[in-house]
N, C-alpha and C positions, 0 to 999 in steps of 0.2 A: 594533394597534386593529382590530376588528371591523367588519363592515358596518354594522350597525345604530347603532353609536356613531359611525363616521365620517360617516353621513348626517347625523345629529343636529349634528354639528360643522360640517359644509359648509353645512348650511341656517341654523344659528345666523349664521355668518360673513356668508353672503350678505345674509340679512335685515337685520343690522346696518349693512353696507354700503349697501344699498338705502334705508334709512329712518332712518340716524343714531341709533338707538336699541339699547339692551341687551335682547338676547333670551335666553331659557333653554330647555331642552328641556321645561319644564313649559308652555310658551306653546302648543305643538302637539303633535299625535300623528304618528307615521309608522307605518303598517300595510303588510302585505303586499297588493299589488293584488289586488283580486277576479278570480277566472278569467275572467269574462265582459268584462274590459276589458283593454288592450293596457297592459303595463308590469310592473315588477316589485315596486315599493315606491309607495306613497300618502301624500302631505303633506296632511293634512286643513287646510283654510284657514280655516274659519270663525273659529276662535277668534283668528286674527290680524288679521281685518278691523278691529276698534275700534283696535288699536294701530297698524296701518298707515294707517287711514282711506282704504282702497281697497275696490273691489269684488273678488268672487272671481276674475272673469276676468281683471282688470287686475293683481291681486297674482299669480295663477298664471302669466300670461305674462312678467312681470318677472323673477319667482323661477326659473322654469322655463329662460328664456333666460340667465341669468346662471351657474346652476349647469351647464348642458352648455356654454356657452362657456369657462368658466374650468376646467373640470373633465372634459376629453374622453376622459381615461383611465378616467374613473369612470363618467360618465354618456353615454349615446349619444342619448339622444331624450326628449321628454316630450310629453305632452296633458293637457288640462284636461276635466274632465266635471262640472258643476254643483257647483263648490267643491272639488274634489278634484284635485291636482296628482299625475298618474301619471309616474313617472320610470322608465326603461329603463336596467338597470346595462349598461355596455358589455361586449363581449365580452373585452376586454382586462383587465378586473377578474377574470373568471372564468379567464381563461387563466392569468394570474398566480398566482391562489389554487391552481388544480390543480397548476401546475408545481412551486409551492413545496413543496405540503403533501402531494402524493399518497402519499408513501412515508415519511411522518413518524408514527411511532407515538404521540408525544406532543403531535399537534395539539391544541389547546384547552386545554392544561395550563398552569398559572401557575408563574413561579419563586417560590423562598421569599420570604415577606413579613415575617419576623420573630417571627412571632405563634404563642404555643404553647396549644394546647385540648386538655382532657382530655375524653373521652368514656367515660360510665361505661354499661355496659349487661351484659346477661344476670343477674347478682345473683340466682342460684338458691339454694333451701333444700337442707340436706343430707339431708332425709327422705324425698326421691322423685327420681326421674330428671327430666331435662329433657322438657318436653312442647312441644305445638304452640304455645302461646303464647310460650313461651321461643323457640322457633324465629323467630318475627317480631320479638321483641325483638332476637336476636343478628344477624339478617340486617340489621335496620334500623340498629342501633349500628355494626357492621362498615362497612355501605356509607356511613353518614354521615362515618365516619371517613376513608375513602377519598376521598370527594367532597372535603373539607375539605383533605386532602393534595393534591388535584390545583388546588385553588385557592391553594395556596402556604402552608397552615398546617402547623406541625410539630404532629403528633397523638399524644397519649398514650392507648391504648387501656386502659380498666380494669374492673375488676370488684368487687363487694363480695359475698363469700360470707356468707350468713345461716347460719351453722354452729353457733349456740348458741340456747337458748331452749325453751319449751315443745314445739315441733314435732319437734325431735331426740330428746328424751326420751321422747316416744310411741312411736317406732319402736324405742328401746333397751329400752324396759319390754316391748313386745310381743315382741322378739327374746328376752328373758330368759324370758318365759313361754311363748311357741309356738314358739322356734326350734329347741330341741334341739342347740344347738351349729352350726347350719348356716352356711355359709361360701359366697362366689362359687364357690369351687373345689369344694366338695361338691356344691353344687346346680347349677352348670353355668350360674349366672345372671352378668349383668354386676352390680357390686356395688351401682349405684344402682337397679338394678331390685329386687334383694333387699330393700335397705333400705325402698324403696317399698313392696313387698308386705306387710312388717311394720307399715308406717304405716296401711295399708288394715285389716290384722287389728286393729290397735290400735282404729280408728273403729268396726269391727263389733263388737268386745266392749264398748265404750264404749256405744254405740247400744242393746245389750242390756241392760247394766247399768241405763242411764237408763230403758229401758221398764219393768224390773222395779220401779225406785222408783215410777214413775208407776202401777202396779198396787197398791204399797203406800199410796201416796198417797191413792188413790181408796177404799182401805179404811179411810182415817182413820189411818193410821200415819205419823207425820212425825218420829218420835223420831231417825231416824237422820241429819237434817239438824241443823247447827249452828244456834244460836239466831238467830243473823243470817240463815241461809239459811231458816229457818221464818218469820221475819218478812218476808223479800223473797217467799215462796212465798203468804203470806196477803195481802200488799197486792197483789201482781199478780192474785191470784184476784178480789180485790174489785173491781179495776179492770175486769177482765175481765166479770164478772157485770154492772157497770154498763153497759158497751157493749152487752153482748148484749140488754139491755132497750130500746137505742135503735134497733137494727136498720137502720141507713142505711150507705151505701158506705163513709164515713169511718169509722164505727165498726167494720166489718168490717176496714178495713186495720189499725186500731188492735189488734184482737184479734189478727190475724195476727202483729203485732210482739209482743204480749203473749205468744203462745204460744211465739214463739222464744225471748223471754228466760225464761220458765218452763223450758223444755229445757235451756238453757245453765246453769240453776241447778241442775237435776237431774243435768246431765252434771259439774258440778262436785262433787257430794256424792258420786258413784261412788267405789267403792274403788280402780279402776283410776286415775282422775283423781288421787284423792288420792296414789297411788304416784308420778306422775307429777311433781308438784308437790313432793313430798319428794325425788325424784331431782334437780329442778332446784337446790333448795337445796344438796345434797350437790355437785352439780357446782360451784356458786359458791364453796362452801367449800374446792373443790379435794380432795376425798375420791378417794383414789387408785384405788380400783377402779371407781368411776364414770368418772374421767377416762381410765383405761384402755379401758374399754369404748366411750368417746365416740370416742376416737383412733381405735380399730380400726374402728369403723363408718363414720366420716367419711372414713377412708382408703379404704374400699370404694367409697363414693360419688365420691371424688376420682378413682380409676382410671377408673370407669364415665363420669363426665361428661368427663374428658380425650379418651376414645375418641370420644364423641359430637362434641366439639369439633373434634377431628382430621377426623372424617367430614364436618363441614358447613363446614370452613374457617373456624372462626372461632379468634381469637386474642388474649391481652392483653398489653400491656406491663408491667401492674401489677396484681396480684391483692391485695386487702385481705380480711380475714377479721374477722367481727363479733366474734368470741371475743377479738380482739386491740384491737378499736376500741371496743367497748361502754361503755369509762368515759371516753372522749377528751374528752368535752363538760363533764365535771363542773368543771373548773377554770375554763371560760369562763363557767358559770353561776354559780360562786362570784362570780367578777369582776363580772358583771352583778348579783348581789345586792348588792354592794357599791356600785353606782352606781345602784341603786334602778331597773334595766332589769327585773328580776324581782323578786317578793314571794313571802314565805312565809306560808302558810296557818297557821291555829293548829294543825292536825294536823302541821305541820312539812314538809309537801309545798311544792315550789315551782312557781311560775305565771308567764306572761306574759299580759297583757292585750293582746288583738289586736282588740278591738271597735271601736277608732277606724279601723281598715282595713276593716271589714265582715265580721270573722271574730269569734271569740269568745275565750274565756281557754284558755290550752293549758299542760298539766302538761309540765313539764321534768325535775323529779325527783319521785320517789315520796317518802312519808312516812318510809320506811325509809331515804332517802337513794340508793337504787339509781337508775341513769339508765333512761330510756325511749328509744324508737328515735330521736325528735327530737334527743334529748341527744346521741347517738351520731353523728347525721349532722352536727350543728354541728361536733362535733370533727373528724369525718372531712373536712369541707369546709374546715376550715383546716389540717389535715396536708396535704391535696393541694396547698394554696397553697404552703404551708412548704417541701415537699419540691422541688416543680417550678416555683414561680413563673408559674402558668398565667395566660394572659389571659383565659381562659374555660372554665368548668365546665358540661358538658352532660350532664344525667342522662336516659337512656332508659327511661322507667318508664310503665308503662300508665296510662291516665285515670282509673283508680279511685284514684290516688294524686295527683290533681291539688290537692286541699286541703292533703295533708301538705306538698307541693313548695311550694305558696304560703307556708305557715307557715315552712318553712325558710327561705326568700328573705327573708320579713319579719323573723325573728329576727335574721338574719345582718346585716339592714341596720339594725336597731333597736340592736344592740350596738357597731356601727360596725366590722365586719370589712371589710376593704379589698377583699376578693373578692366582697362580696355581689351588688354590681349585676352581675357577671358570671356569676351562677347561671343557668342556663337548663334548664327542663325541656321536654324533647321527648316530647310526650304522645302516645300512640298508642292507637288503639281495639283492643279485644279481639277475639281470632280466635274465631269459633264454627262448629259443625259444622252440616249441614243439620237433624240432629236436636235442636239447641240447644247449651246451655252445657256446659262441661266442668266437672266436680267432683272435686277432689283426694280429700275424704272418701269418696266414693262408688266410687273406683277408675273412673271414666267419663272421665278424662283420656287424650288420645291421646297417647300416648308417642312422644318424638321420633324414637328409633331405628325404631319399627315404622312411622312414617309415612314416613321415608326408605326402608326396605324395600320397601314398599308402592309407592312412586314409582318405584323401580328395577324394580319388577315390571311395572308399566304401561308403564314405557319399553322393556322387553324386548318386550312383547306387541305394542305398536305399531309399534316398530321391525322387528320379525320379519314384520309385517303388509305392511310396504313392499317386502320382499324384496330389499334393496339391500345386504346385509353379509355375503355367503356369502365373501367372501374376507378377513373379519376373523379372527384367532386368537380362541381363547377368552379369554385374557387382555384382549385389545384390546376384545372384546365388553362384558366385565364393566365395563371402565372407561368405555365409551361409555355403557352403561346407567347407569351411576352419575353420569356428567356430564350426561346427558339429564335423568335423574329429578330430581336434585338443583336442576339448572338450572330445570326446570319449576316446582318447590317455591318456590325463591327468587323467580323472577320473579313468581310468582302472589301472594306475599305482599308484594313490594315494590312491584307496579304500581299498587297502591290508597294514595292519599294516606294518611299515618301517621295523621291526625286521624280517618279513618272507620273504624268497626268493619267486619268482613268475615266473610262465611262462606267456609269453604274447601271445595272440590270437588276432589278428587284427580283424578278422570276428566277433568274440564273444564280442568284445568291443564296438562295434557299433550298436547292437542290440536296436532297438527302443521300446522293451516290456521287457527288463530285466534289471538287476541290472547294468545299465550303464548311463554315462553322457547325450546321446542322449534322454534317457526316461524322465530325469529331464527336459533337455532343451524343449522338446515337451510339457510338461505339464506347463512349465513357459510361453511358447507362447501362450498356450490355454488360460492362465489365462489373459494374456494381451489383447487377442482378447476379452474376455468377457467384461475386463472393458473398452475397447475403445467403445464398442456397448450400455453401459449401464452407467447412470448417477448416481454418488453416491450423497446422500443427504447431507443436511447441518450438518456440524461439531456439531453445538450446540443442534441438535436433538438426537444425537447417542445414549446418556445414557439411555434418557427416551424410546427410540425405545427398546432397548435391555432389559431394566428392564421389560418390558410387555411380554417377550418372554422366553420360556424354550428352552434351547439348546438340539435339538436333537442328538441321540448317536453319529453320525458322525460328526456333528458340535463340539460336546463336545471333541471328540477323536481330531479334528483337532486343537481345540484352546489349549487343554491341552498340545499337542506336540509342538505347536509353543511357547508355555511359557517356554520350556525347552532350547531354543536356547541359551540365555546367559550361562548356565550351561555347554553346550557341547563346546562353545567356551572355556570357562575356563579350560575343561577337556583337550580339544586338546593341549591348551597351557601348562598344567603342565605335560602331557606325550610327549609332542612334536611329536603329531600324528594327521596328516590331516585325516587320516582315519576314525576318530572319527566323524568329520564335514561329510564326503562322506557319511558314512552310514546314518547318521542322516538327510541329506539333501534327500538323495533317500527315506527313511521313510516317510519325509514329503510331498514330490511328490506322493507317493503311497498312503497315506491316502487321499490326495486331490482328486486324480483320483477315488477313492471309493465314496467319498462324492460327486464328481461331476457326477458319474454314477448314485447315487441314489437319488440325489436331484436338482431339476431344479433352476437354478439362476434367469435367464431372465424371466422366467413364474412361479416364486415362488408362494406358496398359497396367501401369502398378500403382499403388499408394503413393510411392515416392515421387514417381512422375507427376502425379496429381498436385502433389505438394510444390514441385519445382514450379508448375505451371500455375498455380495459384498465386505463388509470390511474384512470378514474372507478371501476373495480371495486376496485382495490386500495385506494383512499382509502375507499371504502364498508367495505371488510373492516377496515380499520385502525380505523374510527370504531366499528363494532360491537364489535371485540374490546375496544376502550378503555372504551365505554360498559357493556358487559357485565361488564367487568373491575371498574368502580367497583361493581357491583351484587354482585360476588363469585361471577360466574357464568363458567366455563369455557365456551369454544367449541372444538368439535372441527373438526380439519382434514378428515376424512372422516365421512360419515353415510351 
């Protein structure tokens, strides 16, 4: 049991004995004492006055005296200031904490609790390489998995690869038209980059053909559209003309939406888009030459993505493929039809009505009987449970899918699947650049490999400017630049609450003096250097050494901060929020930096003080390494 929990338990016990009533930790607050007052922790008394029928001063005196008298090894003194009971934690507590945990690399982590969780993240498409948004997703999913493990959960990391559908057919058609047999080997490109290039080529050609259709349309030629498309164009143009006459802000917004619908109709009528749709039908029919091309190009992408995953330290225990799972939910839907959970429309499509839950009607099977994304997700959710009997299923998916995930959970609940209540969407905000949003169609996405290379370059330039790596070999330097660059990238993307959108700035992320990963890595390397140069005394002597010493303010601040680490790990788990770890570890590094600047370690005032500070330094290094490890960030022994 850690300090905050112990204090609540001791206060509850004392209050119950003093006033003969039952109390809980909801009856009062315990906060850190403000710096201007004497003490470590403060019990806020005001919420207890009615229940105890005492004045703040009388209550504070009675509670303070009892706590100190009966827990001398825990509390050393108290004072009362205007309804606040300030308690000072005894030196004995801090001594025991440091002596017991200074060299424990597992400090703060919990034993297995018997619960199993699956965390799904990454979930890429096979028509393009991983990009900056995927990096936030991977870093978040991987870190949450490790935080859950640190809290005693058995964790399965999974990914669903979106390897079928219209998007991959676009790259396949473009390769057939413009590729001239090009391969990763012949081009010297990673396979995922090569396929992504063809996706952009397809979109360029599609845009060109859609513009040509618009020119014909403006000339009054619409015979190249299907009857259904002609009717759609006429209807949309009529709506557009109507809104043009109204000329207000809402009308302008509606015109923008109509223009987008008109463009999608034109795109759907282009020759190249018709070829894509035909290829998709051939794929679903299992046409051999299409399957062969699909297998080859997906293989290129997998090889490229696996290289990126290795470079960023991301891994999975289970990988699902959409091409294997897209039919999974059909049996569940049929069962739901039999039980009237779903209903069939006159055109034979199948729907579920979620209007009672504040949503709308949702399609689960098309009129031709083929599945849609939500159908697949229902089936895959069941498969996950059937395979692993998980207690919770966490989906790390961007906030643009909030609606989809609400629908998935509601449908699973409505049809009575036993895992439904345990589906959790870890929603996160998109990553933007200072220049704005990234767009795959326009080729403006920041490639993950490119950003990692850029971060390593920034790390090299910043490190060389400090001039402290002259004794490193070339191989050691390359590893150091990768460790610093990738650490800076991960920390920058994880230090922000997942719910918030963020703007990524590479130069800001690698500052050695700011709220960054390199600042923490530098302080860790500094501690390791100190520990290499100084010998730590015999373990049996530690408590006696400490008991004879008083903790100076910065020493006290450091040990009290380190004591909170288990609570921070628990908080990060409950919130599924790695930023709680990131902020905490940064503050630990900042506190140590102030401590190191104020107090000498190697040339401490006495040998006893030296040992105390060495033990504080070792515990700090262990907590930094542990916390950064939960973020997926390595800490170098030298910098």
